C-alpha positions as CSV (number, residue, x, y, z in Angstrom):
1,M,0.0,0.1,-0.3
2,L,1.4,3.4,-0.8
3,T,2.1,6.1,1.9
4,H,0.9,9.4,0.5
5,N,3.2,12.0,1.7
6,N,1.7,15.2,1.1
7,L,4.6,17.4,2.4
8,N,5.6,20.9,1.5
9,H,8.3,20.1,-1.0
10,E,8.8,22.7,-3.5
11,V,11.1,20.3,-5.2
12,I,11.7,16.4,-5.3
13,I,14.9,15.8,-6.9
14,V,15.2,12.1,-8.5
15,G,18.9,10.6,-8.1
16,A,21.4,11.6,-5.6
17,G,24.5,11.6,-7.8
18,I,26.8,14.5,-8.3
19,A,24.0,16.4,-10.5
20,G,21.6,16.0,-7.8
21,I,23.9,16.8,-4.9
22,A,24.5,19.8,-6.9
23,A,21.1,21.1,-7.6
24,S,20.3,20.1,-3.9
25,K,23.1,22.8,-2.6
26,V,21.9,25.4,-4.6
27,L,18.4,25.2,-3.3
28,S,19.7,24.5,-0.3
29,K,21.2,28.3,-0.1
30,K,17.5,29.8,-1.0
31,T,16.3,27.8,1.5
32,I,13.4,26.1,-0.9
33,P,12.2,23.0,0.6
34,H,13.3,20.1,-1.2
35,M,14.1,16.0,-1.0
36,I,16.0,14.1,-2.9
37,L,14.5,10.2,-3.6
38,E,17.7,8.0,-4.2
39,A,17.5,4.4,-5.6
40,S,20.5,2.9,-3.8
41,D,21.7,3.1,-0.3
42,R,24.4,5.5,-0.8
43,L,25.4,8.8,-2.2
44,G,27.6,9.6,-5.2
45,G,25.8,7.5,-8.5
46,R,28.6,7.3,-10.8
47,A,31.0,8.3,-8.0
48,K,31.5,4.8,-6.2
49,K,34.3,3.3,-3.7
50,A,35.6,0.1,-3.7
51,P,34.9,-2.3,-0.9
52,D,36.7,-1.5,2.1
53,H,38.5,-5.3,1.5
54,F,40.0,-3.6,-1.1
55,G,40.9,-0.1,-0.3
56,S,37.8,2.4,-0.2
57,W,39.9,5.2,-1.7
58,F,40.1,3.3,-5.0
59,D,37.3,5.0,-7.3
60,L,35.5,2.2,-9.0
61,G,33.6,4.9,-11.2
62,C,35.0,8.7,-11.9
63,S,38.3,9.4,-10.6
64,Y,40.1,12.3,-12.1
65,L,39.0,16.1,-11.8
66,H,39.5,16.7,-15.6
67,E,39.9,20.3,-16.7
68,G,41.2,20.7,-13.2
69,K,42.0,24.5,-13.6
70,I,38.2,25.2,-13.9
71,N,36.9,22.2,-12.0
72,P,34.5,23.4,-9.2
73,F,35.8,20.1,-7.0
74,V,39.4,21.6,-7.1
75,E,38.5,24.3,-4.9
76,I,35.5,22.5,-3.0
77,S,37.9,19.7,-1.9
78,E,40.5,22.1,-0.8
79,S,38.2,23.6,1.2
80,T,37.0,20.5,3.1
81,N,41.0,20.1,3.7
82,T,40.8,16.9,1.0
83,P,44.6,17.1,-0.8
84,V,44.2,17.3,-4.6
85,R,47.3,16.2,-6.5
86,K,48.1,18.7,-9.3
87,D,51.5,17.4,-10.8
88,V,50.2,14.4,-12.9
89,G,47.8,16.7,-14.5
90,D,49.3,16.3,-18.2
91,M,50.1,12.5,-17.7
92,F,47.4,11.6,-20.4
93,S,49.0,13.3,-23.4
94,L,51.1,11.4,-25.5
95,E,54.2,13.1,-25.3
96,K,54.3,11.9,-21.1
97,T,52.7,8.3,-22.1
98,N,55.1,5.2,-21.4
99,L,54.7,3.8,-25.1
100,L,55.6,0.4,-24.7
101,F,55.7,-3.1,-27.5
102,N,56.1,-6.2,-26.1
103,G,57.3,-5.0,-22.7
104,V,60.1,-2.7,-24.1
105,C,60.2,1.2,-24.6
106,L,59.2,1.9,-28.3
107,S,62.2,2.7,-30.6
108,E,62.4,6.9,-30.7
109,G,61.9,6.5,-34.6
110,M,58.4,4.7,-33.8
111,R,57.5,7.1,-30.9
112,K,57.7,10.2,-33.1
113,S,56.1,8.3,-35.7
114,I,52.8,8.1,-33.3
115,L,53.2,11.6,-32.3
116,K,53.3,12.9,-35.5
117,A,50.2,10.3,-36.3
118,D,48.4,11.8,-33.3
119,Q,48.6,15.4,-34.4
120,M,47.8,14.4,-37.8
121,L,44.5,13.0,-36.7
122,K,43.7,15.9,-34.3
123,S,44.0,18.3,-37.1
124,K,41.6,16.0,-39.3
125,F,39.1,16.2,-36.2
126,S,39.5,20.2,-35.6
127,E,38.9,20.6,-39.8
128,A,35.8,18.3,-39.6
129,Q,34.5,20.0,-36.8
130,R,34.2,23.2,-38.6
131,K,32.1,21.4,-41.4
132,T,28.0,21.4,-41.4
133,T,27.5,17.6,-41.9
134,D,28.5,15.2,-38.8
135,K,30.3,11.7,-38.9
136,A,31.7,9.0,-36.6
137,L,34.8,9.2,-34.9
138,S,36.2,6.5,-37.2
139,A,35.6,8.4,-40.6
140,Y,38.3,10.5,-39.8
141,I,41.0,7.9,-38.5
142,E,43.4,5.5,-41.0
143,M,42.0,2.0,-40.3
144,D,45.0,0.7,-42.2
145,S,47.3,2.7,-40.1
146,P,50.1,0.5,-37.8
147,Y,48.8,2.8,-35.0
148,Y,45.1,2.4,-35.6
149,P,44.7,-0.1,-32.6
150,I,46.6,2.8,-30.1
151,F,44.3,5.4,-31.2
152,S,41.4,3.3,-31.2
153,N,42.1,1.9,-27.6
154,L,42.5,5.5,-26.4
155,L,39.3,6.6,-27.8
156,I,36.9,4.0,-26.6
157,G,38.3,4.6,-23.7
158,L,37.5,8.1,-23.5
159,N,34.4,7.5,-25.1
160,G,33.4,4.2,-23.7
161,V,32.3,2.7,-26.9
162,E,34.0,2.0,-30.4
163,P,34.9,5.0,-32.5
164,N,32.4,4.2,-35.1
165,L,29.7,4.7,-33.2
166,V,30.3,8.4,-31.8
167,S,29.6,11.6,-33.1
168,L,32.8,13.6,-34.4
169,K,31.0,17.0,-33.7
170,D,30.0,15.8,-29.9
171,F,33.7,14.3,-29.2
172,T,35.2,17.9,-30.1
173,S,32.7,20.0,-28.5
174,V,34.3,18.7,-24.9
175,K,37.1,21.2,-23.9
176,E,40.5,20.0,-22.7
177,G,42.3,20.6,-19.7
178,Q,44.7,19.2,-16.9
179,D,43.4,16.0,-15.1
180,Y,43.7,15.9,-11.2
181,V,43.7,13.4,-8.6
182,I,42.2,13.1,-5.1
183,E,44.6,10.2,-3.7
184,S,42.1,9.3,-1.0
185,G,39.6,8.7,-3.6
186,L,36.9,11.1,-5.1
187,A,34.0,9.0,-3.9
188,N,35.0,9.5,-0.2
189,F,35.1,13.3,-0.8
190,I,31.7,13.1,-3.0
191,E,30.0,11.4,-0.1
192,K,31.5,13.9,2.8
193,W,30.4,16.7,0.4
194,G,26.5,15.3,0.2
195,S,26.5,14.3,3.7
196,D,24.4,17.1,5.2
197,L,21.6,16.7,2.4
198,N,17.8,15.1,2.3
199,V,18.3,12.1,0.6
200,K,15.7,9.2,1.3
201,F,17.7,6.4,0.3
202,N,16.4,3.1,-1.1
203,S,13.7,4.9,-2.9
204,P,13.3,4.1,-6.9
205,V,10.9,6.1,-8.7
206,S,8.7,4.1,-10.7
207,Q,6.1,6.3,-11.6
208,V,5.8,10.2,-12.7
209,S,2.4,12.1,-13.2
210,W,2.8,15.4,-14.6
211,S,-0.4,16.3,-15.8
212,G,-1.7,18.8,-13.2
213,N,-0.4,21.6,-11.5
214,Q,1.5,19.5,-9.2
215,V,4.0,16.6,-10.1
216,C,3.4,12.9,-8.5
217,V,6.0,10.8,-7.5
218,E,5.7,7.5,-6.8
219,T,8.0,4.6,-5.4
220,K,7.9,1.2,-4.0
221,D,6.3,2.2,-1.0
222,S,5.7,6.0,-1.0
223,S,4.3,8.9,-3.3
224,F,5.2,12.4,-3.2
225,K,4.0,15.7,-4.3
226,S,5.7,19.0,-5.8
227,K,5.8,21.5,-7.9
228,K,8.7,21.0,-9.7
229,L,10.6,17.8,-10.4
230,L,14.5,17.8,-11.3
231,L,15.4,14.0,-13.1
232,T,18.8,13.3,-12.8
233,V,19.2,10.0,-13.4
234,S,21.5,8.4,-16.2
235,N,20.1,8.2,-19.8
236,G,20.8,4.5,-19.1
237,I,17.6,4.3,-16.4
238,L,15.8,6.5,-18.7
239,S,16.1,4.9,-21.7
240,S,15.1,1.6,-19.7
241,N,11.4,2.9,-19.1
242,Q,12.0,1.8,-15.5
243,I,10.6,5.2,-14.8
244,K,6.9,5.7,-16.1
245,F,5.9,8.9,-17.1
246,L,2.2,10.2,-17.4
247,P,1.3,11.5,-19.8
248,E,4.4,10.0,-21.9
249,L,7.7,12.5,-22.7
250,P,7.4,14.5,-25.7
251,E,8.7,12.2,-28.8
252,Y,11.7,14.9,-29.3
253,K,12.5,13.8,-25.5
254,V,12.6,10.4,-26.0
255,A,14.3,10.5,-29.2
256,A,17.2,12.6,-27.2
257,I,17.4,9.9,-24.7
258,R,17.9,7.4,-27.4
259,N,20.2,8.9,-29.6
260,L,22.5,9.5,-26.6
261,P,23.2,6.1,-25.1
262,M,25.6,4.8,-22.4
263,G,28.6,4.0,-23.1
264,T,30.9,1.6,-20.9
265,L,34.3,1.9,-19.0
266,N,35.4,-0.5,-16.5
267,K,38.5,-0.8,-14.3
268,V,40.7,-3.6,-12.9
269,G,42.1,-2.5,-10.0
270,L,45.3,-4.5,-8.6
271,R,46.8,-3.8,-5.4
272,F,50.4,-4.6,-5.1
273,R,53.1,-5.3,-2.3
274,D,54.5,-2.3,-0.6
275,G,57.4,-1.1,-2.4
276,T,56.8,-2.8,-5.7
277,F,56.5,0.6,-7.6
278,Q,58.7,3.6,-6.8
279,K,58.0,6.9,-7.7
280,N,59.6,6.9,-11.2
281,H,57.1,4.0,-12.0
282,E,53.8,6.2,-11.8
283,G,51.9,7.5,-14.6
284,W,49.9,6.0,-17.5
285,Y,51.2,3.6,-19.6
286,V,49.9,2.0,-23.3
287,V,51.0,-1.4,-23.7
288,C,51.1,-2.9,-27.3
289,S,52.0,-6.6,-28.3
290,G,52.0,-8.2,-31.7
291,D,54.4,-9.7,-34.2
292,S,56.2,-6.5,-34.8
293,E,56.0,-2.6,-33.9
294,I,53.9,-2.0,-37.1
295,K,51.7,-5.2,-36.5
296,I,50.3,-4.1,-33.3
297,T,47.4,-6.9,-32.2
298,S,46.7,-6.0,-28.9
299,V,46.6,-3.1,-26.6
300,I,46.0,-2.6,-23.0
301,S,46.2,1.0,-21.0
302,F,46.6,1.4,-17.3
303,E,47.8,4.1,-14.5
304,I,50.4,3.2,-11.9
305,R,49.8,4.8,-8.6
306,T,51.9,4.7,-5.6
307,Q,49.7,6.5,-3.3
308,P,47.7,5.8,-0.8
309,K,49.1,1.8,-1.8
310,N,50.9,0.4,-4.5
311,H,48.2,0.0,-7.2
312,M,47.3,-0.1,-11.2
313,I,44.2,1.0,-13.0
314,I,43.6,-0.6,-16.0
315,F,40.7,0.2,-18.1
316,F,38.5,-1.9,-20.8
317,G,36.2,0.3,-22.8
318,G,33.2,-0.4,-25.0
319,K,32.8,-3.9,-26.2
320,E,36.0,-5.1,-24.0
321,G,34.1,-3.5,-20.9
322,K,31.3,-5.1,-21.2
323,E,32.9,-8.5,-22.1
324,L,34.8,-8.0,-18.7
325,E,31.9,-8.2,-16.7
326,L,30.6,-11.4,-18.3
327,Y,34.0,-13.0,-18.8
328,P,36.3,-11.5,-16.1
329,E,38.8,-14.7,-15.8
330,N,39.7,-14.3,-19.6
331,F,40.6,-10.7,-18.8
332,F,43.0,-12.1,-15.8
333,K,44.8,-14.0,-17.8
334,K,45.4,-11.4,-20.5
335,I,46.6,-8.9,-17.5
336,R,48.9,-11.4,-16.3
337,L,50.7,-11.7,-19.4
338,M,51.0,-8.3,-20.5
339,L,52.2,-7.8,-16.5
340,S,55.0,-10.7,-17.2
341,Q,55.9,-9.7,-20.2
342,T,56.3,-5.6,-19.4
343,F,57.4,-6.3,-15.6
344,G,58.5,-9.7,-15.4
345,H,57.2,-13.0,-14.0
346,D,57.9,-12.0,-10.6
347,L,55.9,-9.1,-10.3
348,L,52.6,-11.6,-10.5
349,E,53.7,-12.6,-7.1
350,S,53.3,-9.0,-5.9
351,I,49.6,-8.8,-6.5
352,T,47.9,-8.9,-3.1
353,K,44.2,-8.0,-4.3
354,F,41.9,-7.1,-7.0
355,V,38.8,-5.4,-7.9
356,T,36.5,-4.8,-10.7
357,S,33.7,-2.5,-11.8
358,S,30.7,-3.3,-13.5
359,W,28.8,0.0,-15.2
360,A,26.4,-1.9,-18.0
361,L,25.4,-4.3,-15.4
362,D,24.6,-1.8,-12.7
363,D,21.0,-1.6,-11.8
364,Y,21.3,1.8,-11.1
365,T,23.0,3.5,-13.9
366,L,23.2,0.7,-16.7
367,G,26.2,2.2,-18.3
368,S,29.0,4.4,-17.5
369,Y,28.5,7.5,-19.2
370,S,26.5,9.2,-22.6
371,Y,27.7,9.5,-26.0
372,A,25.7,10.8,-29.1
373,L,25.5,8.9,-32.0
374,P,26.4,10.7,-35.5
375,G,24.7,13.4,-36.4
376,K,23.0,13.5,-33.1
377,N,25.4,16.0,-31.1
378,K,22.5,18.6,-31.0
379,D,20.2,16.3,-28.8
380,R,22.1,17.1,-25.7
381,D,20.1,20.7,-26.0
382,L,16.9,19.0,-26.6
383,L,17.7,16.4,-23.3
384,R,18.4,19.6,-21.2
385,Q,15.6,21.5,-22.1
386,S,12.5,21.5,-19.2
387,I,8.9,20.7,-19.9
388,E,5.9,22.9,-19.1
389,D,8.4,24.4,-16.2
390,K,7.3,21.2,-14.4
391,L,10.2,18.7,-15.1
392,F,13.6,19.4,-15.4
393,F,16.5,17.3,-16.6
394,A,20.0,17.5,-15.3
395,G,23.1,15.2,-15.6
396,E,26.2,14.9,-17.5
397,A,24.5,13.8,-20.7
398,T,22.7,17.3,-20.4
399,N,25.9,19.0,-20.4
400,K,27.2,19.8,-24.3
401,E,30.9,20.7,-23.3
402,H,31.5,18.9,-20.4
403,Y,29.6,15.8,-20.7
404,A,30.9,12.2,-19.3
405,T,32.7,14.0,-16.3
406,C,31.5,15.0,-12.7
407,H,32.3,18.7,-13.2
408,G,29.9,18.3,-16.1
409,A,27.1,17.1,-13.9
410,Y,27.9,19.4,-11.0
411,F,27.4,22.3,-13.9
412,S,24.2,20.9,-14.9
413,G,22.9,20.2,-11.3
414,V,23.6,23.7,-10.8
415,R,22.0,25.2,-14.1
416,A,19.0,23.1,-13.7
417,A,18.2,24.3,-10.3
418,K,18.8,27.8,-10.8
419,E,16.2,27.2,-13.6
420,I,13.7,25.9,-11.2
421,I,14.1,28.8,-8.8
422,S,13.3,31.3,-11.6
423,K,10.1,29.5,-12.1
424,L,8.9,29.0,-8.7
425,K,6.3,31.9,-7.9
426,P,7.1,33.9,-4.5
């Protein structure tokens, strides 16, 4: 039986991820009565920490403060005495990347060739971005290039899906910048940041009725009413029809959700005995294998950190990311072979713990972050639009310049909250 809660909530926020928390912070400053309904039992959404047995400082989800110089979480975290590491900000640049082939550093000639090919690819992207037509990223990559596996691996990591499915205009709209790190865990920080909010956990929304003057929101055991509703759930959840809308959402909104599907980027975290890696080992690695340097058949990319414990973060995106969730043992074999080739067989004996993420199968997100299908880059604007000043939308998928990032989610939550405030009658 549903319990009706006709409380004086001006606003209900669906989702206690970063967008929902950011919106709640803005509403709280204006003393606007509101609450957050969260389907899971925790704050953070796609900011999720690993289990204690591995180390709760390890982020299973978002873990980098992208665009560090403009990222609001840099200032917020530092104001709460949470240290931010800024000296590694450019580690993802190819110039700083540790490029290896069959366990050996690439020859200087080959490295220069890759850097040159990277600059040519970026020039193609930039030129194509200025055109009116929009094609898939793969249209601008030479698939017969010996370096294609490297660029494909890196692009899949950025988008969570293969390049043939990604809009070039959407991809090139994202801003670049320094990537900072919270070594004590981004998810830990987000949890602390949102700890003072009014959140009802374990409350997945099943139905939203918005035909009258109020919005009625139903969960498995309660019903809530408000003047405005802010949806911050992932496009994976919206597209799955887990939330029923009465009346149904307009066709343009449904199409926008469909045209901005969720990519998958998963991590394998490895813990090592103390002292296994030193400071000089830290950084970003792209390890290739194959018959020769110009016949690359496999690429694995990862980061090594020594704080707070010796560990490695290995990334698998797109099809591989989904396969990792279904057949993890196959990937552990691949990882062990790569580590043995790269660092020597003895390193395998230093592994003490491991953990994996599983975002495509996560019931609360059904994916890692959004990407736009070719020709659909403008749909982020459509997704962001409110409906009849009652239904509002936020989340990384609604942010054109910062999608797929935690600060993009933050900006979207602040933007939506301000829009709601402007629509509330005095």
